[in-house]
SEMAR-427458 format. One record per residue: residue number from 1; x, y, z of N, C-alpha, C in turn. Coordinates in Angstrom, 1 decimal, padded with zeros to 4 digits, m for minus. Atoms other than C-alpha are relative to their C-alpha. Layout:
// SEMAR-427458
SITE   vexti      n.X      n.Y      n.Z     ca.X     ca.Y     ca.Z      c.X      c.Y      c.Z
SITE     NUM        X        Y        Z        X        Y        Z        X        Y        Z
...
END
This chain:
// SEMAR-427458
SITE   vexti      n.X      n.Y      n.Z     ca.X     ca.Y     ca.Z      c.X      c.Y      c.Z
SITE       1   m000.7    000.7    000.8   m050.8   m102.0   m130.9    001.1    000.9   m000.5
SITE       2   m001.6   m000.5    000.5   m047.2   m101.1   m131.7    000.0   m000.1   m001.5
SITE       3   m000.2    000.1    001.3   m045.9   m100.4   m135.0    001.3   m000.2   m000.1
SITE       4   m001.2    000.6    000.3   m043.0   m101.8   m136.6    001.0    000.7   m000.9
SITE       5   m000.8   m001.0    001.0   m040.5   m099.5   m138.4    000.2   m001.1   m001.2
SITE       6   m000.2    000.9    001.3   m040.1   m101.0   m142.2    001.6   m000.1   m000.1
SITE       7   m001.5    000.5   m000.1   m036.8   m102.7   m142.8    000.6    000.9   m000.9
SITE       8   m000.6   m000.6    001.1   m034.4   m100.7   m144.8    001.0   m000.9   m000.7
SITE       9   m000.7    001.0    000.9   m032.7   m102.7   m147.8    000.7    001.2   m000.5
SITE      10   m001.0   m000.4    000.4   m029.6   m101.6   m148.9    000.3   m000.6   m001.4
SITE      11   m000.4    000.7    001.3   m028.5   m102.2   m152.7    001.3    000.4   m000.1
SITE      12   m001.5   m000.1    000.4   m024.9   m102.7   m153.7   m000.5    000.1   m001.8
SITE      13    000.0   m000.1    001.3   m024.5   m101.3   m157.3    001.4    000.0   m000.4
SITE      14   m001.1    000.2    000.7   m021.7   m102.3   m159.4    000.0    000.5   m001.4
SITE      15    000.3   m000.6    001.4   m021.1   m100.2   m162.7    001.7   m000.3   m000.8
SITE      16   m001.0    000.5    000.6   m018.3   m101.6   m165.2    000.0    001.1   m001.5
SITE      17    000.2   m000.7    001.2   m017.3   m099.3   m168.1    001.3   m000.4   m000.7
SITE      18   m001.1    000.1    000.7   m015.0   m099.8   m171.2   m000.5    001.0   m001.1
SITE      19    000.4   m000.9    001.5   m014.9   m097.7   m174.5    000.9   m000.5   m000.9
SITE      20   m000.8    000.5    001.1   m013.8   m099.0   m177.8   m000.4    000.8   m001.3
SITE      21    000.2   m000.7    001.8   m013.3   m097.4   m181.5    000.4   m001.1   m000.9
SITE      22   m000.2    001.1    001.4   m013.7   m099.5   m184.6    000.3    001.1   m001.0
SITE      23   m000.4   m001.1    000.9   m011.7   m097.5   m187.0    000.7   m000.9   m001.1
SITE      24   m000.7    000.9    001.0   m010.5   m099.0   m190.5   m000.5   m001.2    000.2
SITE      25    000.4    001.2   m000.2   m012.1   m102.3   m189.6    001.1   m000.5    001.4
SITE      26   m000.7    000.5   m001.1   m009.9   m102.5   m186.5   m000.5    000.7    001.5
SITE      27    000.5   m000.1   m001.2   m010.8   m102.4   m182.6    001.2    000.7    000.8
SITE      28   m000.9   m000.6   m000.8   m009.1   m100.0   m180.3   m000.8    000.5    001.5
SITE      29    000.7   m000.4   m001.7   m009.3   m099.5   m176.3    000.4    001.4    000.1
SITE      30   m000.2   m001.5   m000.1   m009.8   m095.8   m175.8    000.4    000.3    001.7
SITE      31   m000.5    000.0   m001.3   m009.2   m096.4   m172.1    001.5   m000.5    000.4
SITE      32   m001.3    000.5   m000.1   m005.8   m097.8   m172.5    000.9    001.1   m000.8
SITE      33   m000.8   m000.8    000.5   m003.4   m094.9   m173.0    001.3   m000.4   m000.6
SITE      34   m001.1    000.4    000.5   m000.4   m097.1   m173.5   m000.4   m000.5   m001.8
SITE      35    000.3    000.7    001.3   m002.0   m098.4   m176.7    000.3    001.0   m001.4
SITE      36    000.0   m001.0    001.3   m001.6   m095.0   m178.7    001.5    000.9    000.3
SITE      37   m001.4   m001.2   m000.1    001.5   m092.6   m179.3   m000.4    001.0   m001.0
SITE      38    000.2   m001.4    000.8    001.0   m089.1   m180.7    000.7    000.3   m001.1
SITE      39   m000.8   m000.1    001.2    002.1   m088.5   m184.1    000.0    001.4   m000.3
SITE      40    000.0   m001.6    000.4    003.1   m085.1   m185.1   m000.1    000.6   m001.4
SITE      41    000.1   m000.4    001.4    002.1   m083.2   m188.1   m001.3   m000.6   m000.6
SITE      42    001.0    000.9    000.6   m001.2   m085.4   m188.8   m001.0    001.2   m000.7
SITE      43    000.9   m000.5    000.8   m003.3   m084.1   m191.2   m001.5   m000.3    000.5
SITE      44    001.0    000.3   m000.5   m007.1   m083.8   m190.6   m000.6   m001.3   m000.9
SITE      45    000.8    001.3    000.6   m007.8   m087.0   m193.0    000.8   m001.1    000.7
SITE      46   m000.8    001.3   m000.4   m005.4   m089.2   m191.0   m000.5    000.1    001.9
SITE      47    000.1    000.3   m001.2   m005.9   m090.4   m187.4    000.9    000.8    000.8
SITE      48   m001.0   m000.9   m000.6   m004.2   m088.0   m184.6    000.7   m001.1    001.0
SITE      49   m000.9    001.4   m000.9   m003.0   m091.5   m182.7    000.0   m001.2   m000.9
SITE      50   m000.4    001.4    000.7   m001.5   m094.6   m184.1    000.1   m001.0    001.1
SITE      51    000.1    000.8   m001.1   m002.0   m097.8   m182.2    001.4   m000.6    000.0
SITE      52   m001.3    000.7   m000.1    001.1   m099.5   m180.8    000.0   m001.3    000.8
SITE      53    000.2    001.6   m000.8    001.5   m103.2   m179.3    000.7    000.3    001.5
SITE      54   m001.0    000.2   m001.4    003.1   m103.9   m175.7    001.6    000.4   m000.2
SITE      55   m001.3   m000.1    000.2    006.4   m103.8   m177.0    000.6    001.5   m000.3
SITE      56   m000.2   m001.4    000.4    006.0   m100.2   m178.4    000.2    000.3   m001.3
SITE      57    000.1    000.1    001.3    006.0   m101.1   m182.0   m001.3    000.1   m000.7
SITE      58    001.3   m000.4    000.6    003.3   m100.4   m184.6   m000.7   m001.4   m000.1
SITE      59    001.1    001.3    000.0    000.2   m103.2   m184.4   m000.8    000.5   m000.9
SITE      60    000.8   m000.3    000.6   m001.6   m102.5   m187.5   m001.7   m000.9    000.3
SITE      61    001.2    001.0   m000.4   m004.3   m105.5   m186.2   m001.0    000.6    001.2
SITE      62    001.0   m000.6   m000.8   m005.9   m103.5   m183.5   m000.5   m001.3    001.4
SITE      63    000.3    001.2   m000.8   m007.7   m105.8   m180.6   m000.8   m001.1   m000.8
SITE      64    001.1    001.3    000.6   m009.5   m109.2   m181.5   m001.1    000.0    000.7
SITE      65    001.1    000.2   m000.6   m012.8   m109.7   m181.0   m000.5   m001.7    000.0
SITE      66    000.6    001.4   m000.2   m014.4   m113.1   m179.8   m001.5   m000.1    000.0
SITE      67    001.2    000.2    000.0   m017.6   m114.8   m180.2   m000.3   m001.4    000.7
SITE      68    000.2    001.2   m000.8   m019.0   m117.8   m177.9   m001.3   m000.6   m000.8
SITE      69    001.2    000.8    000.7   m021.9   m120.3   m179.0   m001.4    000.8    000.9
SITE      70    001.3   m000.6   m000.4   m024.4   m118.3   m176.8   m000.1    001.6   m000.2
SITE      71    000.1   m001.4    000.6   m024.1   m115.2   m179.1    000.4    001.1    000.7
SITE      72   m000.7   m001.3   m000.7   m021.8   m112.9   m176.7    001.1    000.1   m000.8
SITE      73   m001.1   m000.5    000.6   m019.3   m111.0   m178.3    000.9    000.5    000.9
SITE      74   m000.8   m000.8   m000.8   m016.3   m109.8   m176.4    001.4    000.4   m000.5
SITE      75   m001.2   m000.5    000.3   m013.1   m107.9   m177.0    001.1   m000.5    001.1
SITE      76   m001.2    000.4   m000.9   m010.0   m109.5   m175.9    000.8    001.1    000.4
SITE      77   m000.7   m000.9   m000.6   m007.8   m107.4   m173.5   m000.4    001.3    000.1
SITE      78    000.5   m001.4    000.0   m010.1   m104.4   m173.4   m000.1    000.3    001.3
SITE      79    000.2   m000.7   m001.3   m009.9   m102.4   m170.3   m001.2    000.1    000.5
SITE      80    001.1    000.0   m000.2   m012.6   m102.7   m168.3    000.1    000.6    001.7
SITE      81   m000.1   m000.8   m001.3   m013.1   m100.1   m165.0   m001.3    000.0    000.4
END
């Protein structure tokens, strides 16, 4: 009786990651360096970075959160790697 070698199964794994910060009720994408500009002379009580919009101006609103009827929350325009 001959033995048959077991079949090798390969698995493909995909990992997606994103990081966000909720600060003062605003959502910020921590993986998008274009969203922040460094502010000189910050005190410890103030954030070291300020959020900027796509045109380079100040954007106090942060990113938007969306909800769908299946109880899934997503953050609009969040970088996903």
